Structures are given as C-alpha cells and as structure tokens.
DOVO-96558 format. One record per residue (C-alpha): chain; residue in three letters; residue number from 1; z, x, y. Coordinates in Angstrom, 1 decimal. Each point is the difference from the previous one (the first is absolute). Example, Ala and Ser with C-alpha at 12.3 -4.5 7.8 and 13.67 -1.06 7.14 Angstrom:
2
{'A','ALA',1,{7.8,12.3,-4.5}}
{'A','SER',2,{-0.7,1.4,3.4}}
***
This chain:
295
{'A','UNK',1,{9.9,2.3,7.0}}
{'A','UNK',2,{2.9,2.3,-0.9}}
{'A','UNK',3,{-0.2,1.0,-3.7}}
{'A','UNK',4,{2.7,0.5,-2.6}}
{'A','UNK',5,{0.3,3.7,0.8}}
{'A','UNK',6,{2.5,2.2,1.7}}
{'A','UNK',7,{-0.3,-0.6,3.7}}
{'A','UNK',8,{0.6,3.2,2.1}}
{'A','UNK',9,{3.2,0.1,2.0}}
{'A','UNK',10,{-2.1,1.0,3.0}}
{'A','UNK',11,{-1.7,-3.4,0.0}}
{'A','UNK',12,{3.3,-1.9,0.2}}
{'A','UNK',13,{1.4,2.5,2.5}}
{'A','UNK',14,{-3.1,-0.5,2.2}}
{'A','UNK',15,{0.5,-3.8,-0.2}}
{'A','UNK',16,{3.6,0.0,1.3}}
{'A','UNK',17,{0.2,3.3,1.9}}
{'A','UNK',18,{0.3,-1.5,3.5}}
{'A','UNK',19,{2.6,-2.5,-1.0}}
{'A','UNK',20,{2.1,2.7,-1.7}}
{'A','UNK',21,{-0.3,2.2,3.1}}
{'A','UNK',22,{1.2,-2.9,2.2}}
{'A','UNK',23,{2.9,-0.6,-2.3}}
{'A','UNK',24,{1.0,3.7,0.0}}
{'A','UNK',25,{0.0,0.2,3.8}}
{'A','UNK',26,{1.6,-3.4,0.3}}
{'A','UNK',27,{2.9,1.0,-2.4}}
{'A','UNK',28,{0.4,3.3,1.9}}
{'A','UNK',29,{0.4,-1.9,3.2}}
{'A','UNK',30,{2.6,-2.3,-1.6}}
{'A','UNK',31,{1.9,2.9,-1.4}}
{'A','UNK',32,{0.3,1.8,3.3}}
{'A','UNK',33,{0.8,-3.3,1.7}}
{'A','UNK',34,{3.0,-0.5,-2.4}}
{'A','UNK',35,{1.0,3.7,0.4}}
{'A','UNK',36,{-0.1,0.4,3.8}}
{'A','UNK',37,{0.1,-3.5,1.5}}
{'A','UNK',38,{1.8,-2.6,-2.0}}
{'A','UNK',39,{0.5,-0.5,-3.7}}
{'A','UNK',40,{-0.8,-3.7,-0.7}}
{'A','UNK',41,{1.4,-1.2,-3.3}}
{'A','UNK',42,{-2.3,-2.7,-1.5}}
{'A','UNK',43,{1.1,-1.6,-3.3}}
{'A','UNK',44,{-2.3,1.0,-2.7}}
{'A','UNK',45,{-0.3,-3.6,-1.3}}
{'A','UNK',46,{-2.1,-0.8,3.1}}
{'A','UNK',47,{-2.6,2.6,-0.9}}
{'A','UNK',48,{0.1,-1.0,-3.7}}
{'A','UNK',49,{-0.6,-3.7,0.9}}
{'A','UNK',50,{-3.0,0.9,2.3}}
{'A','UNK',51,{-1.4,2.4,-2.6}}
{'A','UNK',52,{0.1,-2.8,-2.6}}
{'A','UNK',53,{-1.8,-2.3,2.3}}
{'A','UNK',54,{-2.7,2.6,0.8}}
{'A','UNK',55,{-0.5,0.6,-3.8}}
{'A','UNK',56,{-0.6,-3.7,-0.5}}
{'A','UNK',57,{-2.5,0.0,2.8}}
{'A','UNK',58,{-1.8,3.0,-1.4}}
{'A','UNK',59,{-0.2,-1.5,-3.4}}
{'A','UNK',60,{-1.5,-3.2,1.4}}
{'A','UNK',61,{-2.6,2.0,2.1}}
{'A','UNK',62,{-0.9,2.2,-3.0}}
{'A','UNK',63,{-0.5,-3.1,-2.2}}
{'A','UNK',64,{-2.2,-1.6,2.7}}
{'A','UNK',65,{-2.0,3.2,0.4}}
{'A','UNK',66,{-0.5,0.4,-3.7}}
{'A','UNK',67,{-1.3,-3.6,-0.3}}
{'A','UNK',68,{-2.7,0.8,2.6}}
{'A','UNK',69,{-0.9,3.2,-1.9}}
{'A','UNK',70,{-0.1,-1.8,-3.4}}
{'A','UNK',71,{-2.1,-2.8,1.4}}
{'A','UNK',72,{-2.5,2.6,1.3}}
{'A','UNK',73,{-0.1,1.5,-3.5}}
{'A','UNK',74,{-0.6,-3.4,-1.6}}
{'A','UNK',75,{-2.8,-0.7,2.5}}
{'A','UNK',76,{-1.8,3.2,-1.1}}
{'A','UNK',77,{0.6,-0.9,-3.6}}
{'A','UNK',78,{-1.9,-3.2,0.6}}
{'A','UNK',79,{-2.8,2.0,1.7}}
{'A','UNK',80,{-0.3,2.1,-3.2}}
{'A','UNK',81,{-0.3,-3.1,-2.1}}
{'A','UNK',82,{-2.5,-1.8,2.2}}
{'A','UNK',83,{-2.2,3.1,0.6}}
{'A','UNK',84,{-0.4,0.4,-3.8}}
{'A','UNK',85,{-0.6,-3.7,-0.3}}
{'A','UNK',86,{-2.7,-0.1,2.6}}
{'A','UNK',87,{-2.0,2.7,-1.7}}
{'A','UNK',88,{0.5,-1.5,-3.4}}
{'A','UNK',89,{-1.1,-3.4,1.2}}
{'A','UNK',90,{-3.1,1.2,1.7}}
{'A','UNK',91,{-0.9,2.1,-3.1}}
{'A','UNK',92,{0.5,-2.8,-2.5}}
{'A','UNK',93,{-1.3,-2.9,2.1}}
{'A','UNK',94,{-3.2,1.4,1.4}}
{'A','UNK',95,{-3.0,-0.5,-2.1}}
{'A','UNK',96,{-1.2,3.5,0.6}}
{'A','UNK',97,{3.3,2.1,0.2}}
{'A','UNK',98,{-2.0,3.2,0.2}}
{'A','UNK',99,{-1.5,-0.8,3.3}}
{'A','UNK',100,{0.9,1.8,3.2}}
{'A','UNK',101,{2.2,-2.7,1.4}}
{'A','UNK',102,{2.6,0.6,-2.6}}
{'A','UNK',103,{0.2,3.7,0.9}}
{'A','UNK',104,{-0.1,-0.8,3.7}}
{'A','UNK',105,{2.9,-2.6,-0.1}}
{'A','UNK',106,{2.0,2.3,-2.3}}
{'A','UNK',107,{-0.2,3.0,2.2}}
{'A','UNK',108,{0.6,-2.2,3.1}}
{'A','UNK',109,{3.2,-1.2,-1.7}}
{'A','UNK',110,{1.1,3.6,-0.4}}
{'A','UNK',111,{-0.7,0.6,3.7}}
{'A','UNK',112,{2.0,-3.1,0.9}}
{'A','UNK',113,{3.1,1.2,-1.8}}
{'A','UNK',114,{-0.1,3.4,1.8}}
{'A','UNK',115,{-0.8,-1.7,3.3}}
{'A','UNK',116,{2.9,-2.4,-0.2}}
{'A','UNK',117,{2.5,2.8,-0.6}}
{'A','UNK',118,{-1.4,2.0,2.9}}
{'A','UNK',119,{-0.1,-3.1,2.2}}
{'A','UNK',120,{3.7,-0.9,-0.7}}
{'A','UNK',121,{1.0,3.6,0.8}}
{'A','UNK',122,{-2.1,-0.1,3.2}}
{'A','UNK',123,{-1.8,3.2,-0.9}}
{'A','UNK',124,{-3.7,0.9,-0.1}}
{'A','UNK',125,{-1.9,-2.1,-2.6}}
{'A','UNK',126,{-3.7,0.9,0.0}}
{'A','UNK',127,{0.3,3.4,-1.7}}
{'A','UNK',128,{1.7,-1.6,-3.0}}
{'A','UNK',129,{-2.8,-2.6,-0.6}}
{'A','UNK',130,{-3.3,1.5,1.0}}
{'A','UNK',131,{-0.7,1.1,-3.6}}
{'A','UNK',132,{0.4,-3.5,-1.4}}
{'A','UNK',133,{-2.3,-2.1,2.1}}
{'A','UNK',134,{-3.6,0.1,1.1}}
{'A','UNK',135,{-0.8,1.9,3.2}}
{'A','UNK',136,{-1.2,-3.2,1.8}}
{'A','UNK',137,{3.2,-1.8,-0.9}}
{'A','UNK',138,{2.1,2.9,1.0}}
{'A','UNK',139,{-1.7,0.2,3.4}}
{'A','UNK',140,{0.6,-3.7,0.5}}
{'A','UNK',141,{3.7,-0.3,-1.1}}
{'A','UNK',142,{1.0,3.3,1.7}}
{'A','UNK',143,{-0.3,-1.9,3.3}}
{'A','UNK',144,{2.3,-2.8,-1.1}}
{'A','UNK',145,{3.7,-0.1,1.0}}
{'A','UNK',146,{1.1,-1.4,-3.4}}
{'A','UNK',147,{-2.0,2.0,-2.5}}
{'A','UNK',148,{1.7,-1.5,-3.2}}
{'A','UNK',149,{-0.8,-3.5,1.2}}
{'A','UNK',150,{-3.6,1.0,0.7}}
{'A','UNK',151,{-0.3,1.4,-3.6}}
{'A','UNK',152,{1.2,-3.3,-1.5}}
{'A','UNK',153,{-2.5,-1.8,2.2}}
{'A','UNK',154,{-2.7,2.1,-1.6}}
{'A','UNK',155,{1.3,-0.8,-3.5}}
{'A','UNK',156,{-0.1,-3.7,0.9}}
{'A','UNK',157,{-3.6,0.4,1.2}}
{'A','UNK',158,{-1.0,1.7,-3.3}}
{'A','UNK',159,{1.7,-2.8,-1.9}}
{'A','UNK',160,{-2.1,-2.5,1.9}}
{'A','UNK',161,{-3.1,2.0,-0.8}}
{'A','UNK',162,{0.8,-0.1,-3.7}}
{'A','UNK',163,{0.4,-3.7,0.1}}
{'A','UNK',164,{-3.2,-0.4,2.0}}
{'A','UNK',165,{-1.9,2.0,-2.5}}
{'A','UNK',166,{1.4,-2.3,-2.8}}
{'A','UNK',167,{1.8,2.8,-1.7}}
{'A','UNK',168,{3.2,-1.9,0.2}}
{'A','UNK',169,{0.8,-3.6,-0.7}}
{'A','UNK',170,{2.3,-2.0,2.3}}
{'A','UNK',171,{3.0,0.5,-2.3}}
{'A','UNK',172,{-0.5,3.8,-0.1}}
{'A','UNK',173,{-0.4,0.1,3.8}}
{'A','UNK',174,{3.2,-1.8,0.5}}
{'A','UNK',175,{1.8,2.4,-2.3}}
{'A','UNK',176,{-1.2,3.1,1.8}}
{'A','UNK',177,{0.6,-1.7,3.4}}
{'A','UNK',178,{3.6,-0.7,-1.1}}
{'A','UNK',179,{0.5,3.7,-0.7}}
{'A','UNK',180,{-1.3,0.9,3.5}}
{'A','UNK',181,{2.4,-2.5,1.5}}
{'A','UNK',182,{2.9,1.6,-1.9}}
{'A','UNK',183,{-1.0,3.4,1.3}}
{'A','UNK',184,{-0.2,-1.4,3.6}}
{'A','UNK',185,{3.5,-1.6,-0.5}}
{'A','UNK',186,{1.4,3.4,-1.2}}
{'A','UNK',187,{-1.4,1.7,3.0}}
{'A','UNK',188,{1.6,-2.6,2.3}}
{'A','UNK',189,{3.4,0.4,-1.7}}
{'A','UNK',190,{-0.1,3.7,0.4}}
{'A','UNK',191,{-1.0,-0.4,3.7}}
{'A','UNK',192,{3.0,-2.4,0.4}}
{'A','UNK',193,{2.4,2.7,-1.2}}
{'A','UNK',194,{-1.7,2.6,2.2}}
{'A','UNK',195,{0.1,-2.2,3.1}}
{'A','UNK',196,{3.5,-1.4,-0.4}}
{'A','UNK',197,{2.6,2.5,1.0}}
{'A','UNK',198,{3.8,0.1,-0.2}}
{'A','UNK',199,{1.6,-0.5,3.5}}
{'A','UNK',200,{0.8,3.4,1.4}}
{'A','UNK',201,{3.2,-1.3,1.4}}
{'A','UNK',202,{1.3,-0.5,-3.6}}
{'A','UNK',203,{-0.3,3.7,-0.7}}
{'A','UNK',204,{1.4,1.0,3.3}}
{'A','UNK',205,{3.1,-2.2,-0.4}}
{'A','UNK',206,{0.6,1.3,-3.5}}
{'A','UNK',207,{-0.3,3.6,1.3}}
{'A','UNK',208,{2.5,-0.8,2.8}}
{'A','UNK',209,{2.6,-1.5,-2.4}}
{'A','UNK',210,{-0.3,3.0,-2.3}}
{'A','UNK',211,{0.8,2.3,2.9}}
{'A','UNK',212,{2.9,-2.3,0.9}}
{'A','UNK',213,{1.3,0.2,-3.5}}
{'A','UNK',214,{-0.2,3.8,-0.1}}
{'A','UNK',215,{1.8,0.1,3.4}}
{'A','UNK',216,{2.8,-2.2,-1.2}}
{'A','UNK',217,{0.2,2.0,-3.2}}
{'A','UNK',218,{0.3,3.3,1.9}}
{'A','UNK',219,{2.8,-1.4,2.1}}
{'A','UNK',220,{1.8,-1.0,-3.3}}
{'A','UNK',221,{-0.2,3.4,-1.7}}
{'A','UNK',222,{3.4,1.3,1.0}}
{'A','UNK',223,{0.8,1.7,-3.3}}
{'A','UNK',224,{-3.1,2.2,-0.1}}
{'A','UNK',225,{0.6,3.6,1.1}}
{'A','UNK',226,{-2.0,1.3,3.0}}
{'A','UNK',227,{-3.8,0.1,-0.1}}
{'A','UNK',228,{-0.1,-1.3,-3.5}}
{'A','UNK',229,{-0.4,-3.6,1.3}}
{'A','UNK',230,{-3.3,0.9,1.5}}
{'A','UNK',231,{-1.9,0.9,-3.2}}
{'A','UNK',232,{1.9,-2.8,-1.7}}
{'A','UNK',233,{-1.4,-2.6,2.5}}
{'A','UNK',234,{-3.5,1.4,-0.4}}
{'A','UNK',235,{0.3,-0.3,-3.8}}
{'A','UNK',236,{1.3,-3.6,0.3}}
{'A','UNK',237,{-2.9,-0.9,2.3}}
{'A','UNK',238,{-2.7,1.3,-2.3}}
{'A','UNK',239,{-0.2,-3.0,-2.4}}
{'A','UNK',240,{0.1,-2.5,2.9}}
{'A','UNK',241,{-2.9,1.6,1.8}}
{'A','UNK',242,{-1.8,0.8,-3.2}}
{'A','UNK',243,{0.0,-3.7,-1.2}}
{'A','UNK',244,{-0.9,-1.2,3.5}}
{'A','UNK',245,{-3.0,2.5,0.1}}
{'A','UNK',246,{-1.1,-1.1,-3.5}}
{'A','UNK',247,{0.1,-3.6,1.0}}
{'A','UNK',248,{-1.9,0.8,3.2}}
{'A','UNK',249,{-2.8,1.9,-1.8}}
{'A','UNK',250,{-0.7,-2.4,-2.9}}
{'A','UNK',251,{0.0,-3.1,2.2}}
{'A','UNK',252,{-3.5,1.0,1.2}}
{'A','UNK',253,{-2.0,1.0,-3.1}}
{'A','UNK',254,{-3.3,0.6,1.8}}
{'A','UNK',255,{0.9,2.8,2.5}}
{'A','UNK',256,{-1.5,3.1,-1.6}}
{'A','UNK',257,{3.4,1.3,-1.1}}
{'A','UNK',258,{1.3,1.3,-3.4}}
{'A','UNK',259,{1.7,-3.4,-0.5}}
{'A','UNK',260,{-3.3,-1.9,0.3}}
{'A','UNK',261,{-1.5,-2.2,-2.6}}
{'A','UNK',262,{-2.3,2.4,-1.8}}
{'A','UNK',263,{-3.2,-1.8,1.2}}
{'A','UNK',264,{-2.4,3.0,-0.3}}
{'A','UNK',265,{1.2,0.8,-3.5}}
{'A','UNK',266,{-0.4,-3.7,-1.0}}
{'A','UNK',267,{-3.5,0.0,1.6}}
{'A','UNK',268,{-0.9,3.1,-2.1}}
{'A','UNK',269,{1.2,-1.8,-3.1}}
{'A','UNK',270,{-2.2,-3.0,0.8}}
{'A','UNK',271,{-2.9,2.3,0.6}}
{'A','UNK',272,{0.4,1.5,-3.5}}
{'A','UNK',273,{0.4,-3.4,-1.6}}
{'A','UNK',274,{-3.1,-1.4,1.7}}
{'A','UNK',275,{-2.2,3.0,-0.9}}
{'A','UNK',276,{1.1,-0.3,-3.6}}
{'A','UNK',277,{-1.0,-3.7,0.1}}
{'A','UNK',278,{-3.4,1.2,1.2}}
{'A','UNK',279,{-0.2,2.5,-2.9}}
{'A','UNK',280,{-0.2,3.0,2.2}}
{'A','UNK',281,{0.8,3.4,-1.5}}
{'A','UNK',282,{1.1,1.9,3.0}}
{'A','UNK',283,{3.4,-1.3,1.0}}
{'A','UNK',284,{2.3,1.3,2.8}}
{'A','UNK',285,{3.4,1.3,-1.0}}
{'A','UNK',286,{3.1,-2.0,0.9}}
{'A','UNK',287,{1.5,1.0,3.3}}
{'A','UNK',288,{2.5,2.9,-0.3}}
{'A','UNK',289,{3.5,-0.4,1.6}}
{'A','UNK',290,{1.0,2.0,3.0}}
{'A','UNK',291,{3.2,1.7,-1.1}}
{'A','UNK',292,{2.4,-2.9,-0.4}}
{'A','UNK',293,{-2.2,-2.9,1.2}}
{'A','UNK',294,{-3.4,-1.4,-0.4}}
{'A','UNK',295,{-2.0,-1.9,2.7}}
***
C-alpha cells in the first residue's frame, strides 16, 4: 500500500516509460511526415472531443479499480476484527482458558493471516507460518494446495474437541463457529477479487484510443514552432498514461506490488494484538515501510 509520503519521480517514470518513449517516436514520425510528405490540417476540435471522451473513460476505470481496492481493504478489516474475536471468544468461553488449546488456536490464527496474504499473492507460504504451528501440523498442511483453508479446518477440529470435552456449551460453540464462518467468507471474497480480472481488451482499446487522440492532436498543432510540439505531446500524454497505469495497478490488490493491500502489515498487527490478549511480554514490532509503501 502506497503511504502518504513523497513518491520518487523514478517510480512514476518507470511505470510509464515505455508509453512515453512510444509517444516520442510516434510524434517524431508525425512531425517528419508533415514536414516532408504532406501537411494534413486536422481541426483541433476533433482531438479535443476525443480527449474529453478518453478522460471520461479513464475516470470510470479509475473509479471501478478503486472500488476493487477498497473492497479488498474492507475484507482485511473484517479479518482483523474476526481474528481478535476468535481468540477473545475461546479465552472467555473455555472453562480452562490457560490450557494449551487456547495458545494453539491463537497461534494458528496468526499463521492463517500470514498464509492467506501469501496465498493471494501466489508466493511461498510455509516459511511465514512454520514458527506459529506445531511441527506435525506444519508437516501435514505443507502438502496441501490451499494452506489457509487447511488451517481453518484445524481450527474447526479444535472447536469440535472443546465441545466434545464439555468445555463449551452449545451456544458458545455456535458463536465461535460463526466467527470461523465469517473468516471463511472473507477468504472467499478475497479469492473472488483475485480470480476475477478486468478484460485485457478494455485496457488495449483504451491505450489505442489514447494514441489516436495524440496522433490527431499532433496533426492539429500548426501554431507550435518546430520540434516544440514533440515535448509538448509527451507532456500532454503523461496524465493520460499515468491515470491509466494507476487504475491498472490498483484494480488487482493482491499482486505483490507497492499498490497492494498491506496484508503482511495487517497480519503483523493481528499477531501483536493476539499476543497481547495472551498476555505475552515479548511482542514483535510493527512492520516498517519500504520507502514510500508498505506490504
């Protein structure tokens, strides 16, 4: 997640460098075409009309992309609440809250939060969770394809064991089970965002019309002296390509990029909260940002 800090110009330049290079060579080609072949006079109103239409399309795409990013952030906000609730419920409902099952379920919930973030980003999971679960459980779930789901299954099994040992009454079991259901639902919502992509043709068509707009604009710039129209076109193209790139990156909030939802940072905050509930003294520090963003 990008923080409220100054973002290096190098980052933005890296995001749109290829588009700007294409625009520069494209405008050079149009300039020499007008100079040595034929000077086509296109009314500037045409380019203005197309530019307005593209701006409206970009604003719509940016709004849709932000909605996906914000939904992902709300999902992880629910995960924070339900993770705390799960540990508090087990601690308050169980007749013997000091027993090992409380610690085991609490640490397993920490592991689940880290595992879900890694799973959504499609990166290696096991190194993040091996310190939070028992070796036999780790050996078992490391063979699973869906590790977060396997961890929730173990949570459900421990809940059943608590009920079997008459440490929970029926009402308390239902309450904790409802929390596990909400965690499962949040996982499914995040997977829906991950697996539902914007059609690539939408971005390609938008790119195509931006180039058409710049081409028409370059043919309309009759009053600009010499090569000055080339840097002018590049400057005009920057906000169009920048907004399109921002919309493209935030529409997928689980891609291990600076614009991601800060899942690892949120998981660390959950770890700190749970360990405080367990009255542990040694707490990890919050995750430090990487320059202008935090993961």
